[in-house]
N, C-alpha and C positions, 0 to 999 in steps of 0.2 A: 417693715422697712423696705424700701427697695435701693438696690445698687446700679450702677451703670460705671461700668470701665470703658474707654476708647481706647483702641490699636491700631496700628494700621499707617499714620502719620510718614513723615520724609520730606525730601524733597526730590522734583524732577523738573525738568526742563518743560517751556511751553509746547503744549500738544502731548505731553506724554499721559499717561495713568497714576491712579492709585484706589486702591482701593479700602476704606476705614470701615474697622469691625467695632458694635458698638453692644459690646455683652450685658447682660440685662439678670439679675437674678436679685433673690428676694419674695418679698411678700407681694405678689405681680395678681392684679386681677387677671379675670379671665381676657380681658380685651380693655386695649388701651392705646395713645398715641405715643409713639417715637421719632423725635424730630430729632436732624441733626441742623445744628446752628455753628454759622462764622461769626468771627469776632478779629476786627483788626484794632493797633493801636488806634485812639483819637477814634474812633468811629462807634457807633453802635454796634451791639449785635443784632447780626438778622437770620429771619432764618430760610437755608436752606430745601432743607425738604421734609417730609412726612411719612410716616406707613402709621395706618389704622391696621392693628395688631387683631382685629374682629373681621376681617375682610379682605384685607392684605389691599385695600386702595392706598394708592401712592399720590402724594401732593408733593409737586417743585414750585419753585419760585422761578420767575421767569428767566434770570438768568442763568438756571440749570437746566431748563427745560431740552432735552437731546442731545444731552453729555455724560447727567448725570444720573445714577438708575437707584433706588434703592430695593434692599430683599431682604424677605426673615427666613432665617437658616434654622428650623425647628431644632433639627438635633446638638446644634452647637449653642440654641437660645439666646443666638446675636440677630441685630439687626445692621445689615453691612449698606455701606452709600458706596458705590461702584464709580469713579469719577475720570472723566476720559475727555481728550482734548481742552485738557487745562491751561489754563491764560496766568499770566501774573496775578491777577487780580481777583483768582483762586484763593489767593494767599490768606492767612489766619489762622488763628486758633478755632480749632471745630470741638465741637461740644456735643453730645448727645444727650437727651435728654426724655422725662415719661410725663405725661401727661394723662388725663381722663382723656375718655376716647371723643367727649367734646370738642377737646382741642382739635382735634384732625378735623370732621366731618364737617365743623361749625368755619371751618381756616382761622381758627382765632391763634392758632400755632404763628401765624403769620404777622402779627402783632405785637409789639413793644419786645420784637428781639425774644420773641416765648418766657416772657415772664408769668403768666399763669400756668406756665409745665413745672411736674411736685419736685422730681427728681432731676439731676443733673451729674453729669461727670465730670471730671476735672481736667478735661480735655486735652486738645494733643496738638501738635504745632507742623502744617502744610505750608511748604513754600516753594512759588512755582517764578524759577528765575529764565529768565527772557532770553 
C-alpha cells in the first residue's frame, strides 16, 4: 500500500506563489510516476504536472509550463510543486497521485484526469483571488 498526503495549499492573490508538497510513504517501487492534478467544481480533473522518479524527468501541462516547477526532495520523501505567477484559473482542489513509470513517460498521466494512477491523496484547496 502506498500513502500520499498533500500539504501547502492556501489562498494568494493573482501573481503570487504557493508551494505544494506531496509526501509519499509505504511500499513504493524504486521507480514510479507522481503527478499533480487539479479539479474545480463542475469540471473534469486535469493533469498539471508529473515527475518520473526514476530519472527525475518532469512533465507539464501547457498552462503550467514556465510558471510551475516540480522537484523531488529525497530526504523528506516529497514531490514538491512550486507554483509562481498564479492566476485565478489555477484555483481548485489539487491532488497528488502515484502511478507506474509508464504513466509518466508515455504521457498517460495527461489523459482522463489521471484515471490510470494507482494511489491518490485526499487533496487540498488552492484559491487565487483577482
